Every structure is written in structure tokens, then in C-alpha cells.
matplotlib code that plots the C-alpha trace (Angstrom):
import matplotlib.pyplot as plt

x = [9.9, 11.3, 11.2, 11.6, 8.4, 8.8, 8.8, 6.6, 5.8, 9.0, 11.3, 11.9, 13.5, 12.5, 11.0, 12.7, 13.5, 11.5, 8.3, 6.8, 5.2, 1.8, -0.3, -3.5, -3.1, -5.4, -4.4, -3.6, -6.1, -4.4, -2.9, -2.7, 0.8, 2.4, 5.6, 6.4, 7.4, 10.6, 11.9, 14.5, 15.6, 18.9, 19.1, 20.1, 16.9, 14.4, 11.2, 8.1, 5.9, 2.7, 0.9, 2.2, 1.5, -0.7, -1.5, -0.7, -3.4, -1.8, 1.5, 1.1, 5.1, 5.6, 2.6, 1.6, -1.4, -4.3, -3.1, -3.4, -7.0, -8.0, -6.8, -9.0, -12.1, -11.8, -12.2, -14.6, -17.7, -16.1, -17.4, -15.8, -16.7, -13.6, -11.0, -9.3, -5.6, -3.0, 1.0, 1.9, 6.0, 8.9, 9.7, 12.3, 10.6, 12.3, 15.3, 16.5, 19.8, 19.2, 15.9, 14.3, 12.6, 11.3, 7.8, 5.2, 3.0, -0.6, -2.6, -5.8, -7.1, -4.6, -7.4, -9.7, -7.1, -5.3, -8.7, -9.3, -5.6, -6.0, -9.4, -8.8, -5.2, -5.8, -8.5, -6.1, -3.6, -5.6, -6.8, -3.5, -2.4, 0.3, 1.5, -0.5, 1.3, 4.2, 3.5, 0.4, -0.7, 1.0, -0.5, 2.0, 2.5, 5.9, 7.9, 11.4, 13.4, 17.5, 19.1, 19.1, 23.0, 23.2, 20.4, 23.5, 24.7, 21.5, 20.7, 22.8, 21.7, 17.9, 18.1, 19.1, 16.5, 13.7, 14.3, 13.8, 11.6, 8.6, 5.3, 3.0, 0.6, -2.9, -4.8, -6.6, -9.5, -8.2, -11.5, -10.7, -9.0, -6.6, -4.7, -1.4, 1.9, 5.0, 4.7, 5.9, 8.6, 9.9, 12.4, 9.1, 6.8, 7.4, 3.8, 0.7, -3.2, -4.6, -8.2, -9.7, -13.0, -14.9, -14.3, -17.9]
y = [-63.6, -61.4, -57.7, -54.9, -53.5, -50.6, -50.5, -53.0, -54.4, -56.6, -53.9, -51.9, -49.0, -45.8, -47.5, -47.7, -51.3, -50.1, -49.0, -52.0, -51.5, -51.6, -52.9, -54.0, -57.3, -60.5, -63.7, -66.7, -69.4, -71.8, -75.0, -72.9, -74.6, -71.7, -71.8, -75.3, -73.8, -72.5, -75.5, -75.3, -71.8, -70.8, -71.6, -68.2, -66.9, -66.7, -68.4, -66.9, -69.1, -70.2, -67.8, -64.9, -65.2, -62.4, -59.9, -56.6, -53.7, -51.1, -50.6, -48.2, -47.9, -46.9, -45.0, -46.1, -48.1, -45.2, -44.4, -48.3, -48.5, -45.4, -47.0, -50.2, -48.3, -46.4, -49.8, -51.6, -51.2, -51.6, -55.1, -57.7, -61.3, -63.8, -63.6, -66.4, -66.1, -67.9, -67.1, -65.6, -65.6, -64.7, -61.4, -59.2, -56.8, -53.4, -51.5, -52.7, -52.8, -54.6, -56.3, -56.5, -59.6, -62.3, -63.2, -63.9, -61.7, -63.2, -64.2, -65.0, -62.5, -59.4, -57.8, -57.4, -57.2, -54.2, -52.3, -53.3, -51.9, -48.7, -48.0, -49.9, -48.8, -45.4, -44.7, -46.6, -44.6, -41.6, -42.1, -43.3, -39.8, -41.6, -40.2, -42.0, -44.7, -43.7, -46.9, -48.6, -51.3, -54.5, -57.3, -59.9, -62.3, -62.4, -65.7, -65.2, -62.6, -61.9, -60.5, -56.9, -56.7, -59.8, -58.5, -57.5, -60.6, -62.8, -61.0, -62.8, -66.2, -65.4, -64.4, -67.6, -69.4, -67.7, -68.3, -72.1, -72.1, -73.7, -71.7, -72.6, -75.0, -74.3, -71.6, -70.4, -68.1, -64.8, -64.5, -62.4, -58.9, -57.9, -55.5, -56.6, -55.8, -57.1, -60.3, -60.0, -62.9, -62.9, -65.8, -67.8, -65.8, -62.0, -60.5, -60.8, -60.0, -57.4, -57.4, -59.2, -59.6, -61.5, -59.8, -60.3]
z = [-41.5, -39.0, -38.3, -35.3, -33.1, -30.7, -27.2, -25.3, -21.9, -22.3, -22.1, -18.8, -20.6, -19.1, -16.0, -12.4, -11.0, -8.1, -10.3, -11.9, -15.5, -16.0, -19.1, -20.8, -22.5, -23.3, -21.9, -23.7, -22.5, -19.9, -21.8, -25.3, -25.6, -27.8, -25.3, -26.6, -29.9, -28.4, -27.1, -29.9, -29.2, -27.8, -24.1, -22.6, -23.7, -21.0, -21.8, -21.0, -18.5, -19.8, -17.7, -19.0, -21.9, -23.5, -26.7, -25.6, -25.9, -24.2, -22.7, -19.6, -18.4, -14.8, -14.6, -11.1, -9.8, -9.6, -13.0, -14.6, -12.7, -14.8, -17.7, -16.8, -16.1, -19.4, -21.1, -18.9, -20.8, -24.2, -25.5, -28.3, -29.1, -28.3, -31.0, -32.7, -33.5, -35.7, -36.0, -39.1, -38.2, -35.6, -35.1, -33.3, -30.9, -30.0, -31.0, -34.6, -33.1, -30.0, -29.7, -26.1, -26.9, -29.8, -30.6, -33.1, -35.5, -36.3, -39.5, -38.2, -36.0, -37.3, -38.7, -36.0, -33.2, -35.3, -34.8, -31.1, -30.4, -31.9, -30.1, -26.9, -26.2, -27.3, -24.7, -22.4, -22.6, -22.7, -19.5, -18.1, -19.0, -20.9, -24.7, -27.6, -29.5, -31.8, -34.3, -35.8, -33.7, -34.5, -32.7, -31.5, -29.1, -27.0, -26.1, -25.5, -24.3, -23.3, -20.4, -21.2, -21.0, -23.3, -26.2, -28.7, -28.3, -29.6, -32.6, -34.8, -33.2, -33.0, -36.5, -37.6, -35.5, -36.4, -40.3, -39.5, -36.0, -35.9, -35.3, -32.7, -34.6, -33.0, -33.1, -30.1, -28.9, -26.9, -24.4, -21.5, -20.9, -18.3, -16.3, -15.7, -13.7, -12.7, -10.4, -6.8, -7.6, -11.1, -10.6, -11.1, -13.5, -14.7, -14.6, -12.6, -13.5, -11.1, -13.1, -15.6, -17.5, -20.1, -23.8, -24.4]

ax = plt.figure().add_subplot(projection="3d")
ax.plot(x, y, z, "-o")
ax.set_aspect("equal")
plt.show()
């Protein structure tokens, strides 16, 4: 199953290369192993490091550190029991004609996360003085990303690959919330958590 999602932290659109994006997300636990499901994907796409795998709560864009910390404080008092998630199907992420990333939607945990993203994400965006989300929440985990210039080239091959690609087999528990930005050395990993806490 494939579909397209709207703008996410995986796209640098609208952000200067000198101004990092910020986002709130639920990191996948260490050792989740979801990155192994892309072993057969085309070699030219970038794999996310295991430490980078997450489920986005609110994409704040290049809002700056001060605004990002305001978003973090806006949800700091909110609590949620750990959420068990399982993959449902592969999805193309970003513009329909030029996907900027590829990942999986969820079966288990989907309903809880739709509600959480609507409430927590809405608070975070408002606190960071960012516009509200333009589309309903659709929880997903990104696993692959093409280079920006090559994105149109990969649409066909990835559509074919996703039709038969294996899904991450193991369900995992999301137990933390983190505020993320770009890592200093993006050749090693794309993102780095700045603040983190348990969900409960």
C-alpha cells in the first residue's frame, strides 16, 4: 500500500541550509531493528541511522532554538502511557509527484497517535508561533530518503519496490518524547535530540 503525505521534517523545503529544522518526535527504542526492512531497497537512497528513527509529533521547521524550546515547554506537562506500534504499509512521503522520503504507516497504535499528534502537535506549533497543520494527523515512521535532486527519478522504482517490500516485523513501544534538530555531522546521522523525557 502506498500513498503520499504532506510536508515533514524529512524535507528541507522552505528552510535555509544554514538554519536547521526543529521537530518534536517519539524516538523508536534502541535495537528496534526497523532499519533492517530496507535492506533490499534501491542502493541509491539514504538509509536512516537506527538512532534517527522516530515518529514526528510536530514539525516546527527552521523556527530557531528559542521557539523550539517554547514548543517543548508547551507539552512538557502532558503525559501518555507508552504506545505500542506496528507497521501497516509502505508510504511515499512529501509531494505526490516528487516524494521526499519513504516510510511506513501504522496499524497498532494508529488511533492513539492520531489523537496525540492532534493535541500535542497543535500545542507545540502554537507555542512556536507556527501555523497549524494543514492536514489531519497521519502517524508514520520514515526509513528512506532520496537526494533532493534525484527525488523524481526514484518515484517509479520505489513504487515497484514498496509493492512487495517486507515490513518491519516487530512491534515496538514508544516510551519517550524528544525535541530534535539537525546533527552537527549529517554524514553520520541526520538528527540529534536536544531535550528528552519519558511519556508517562
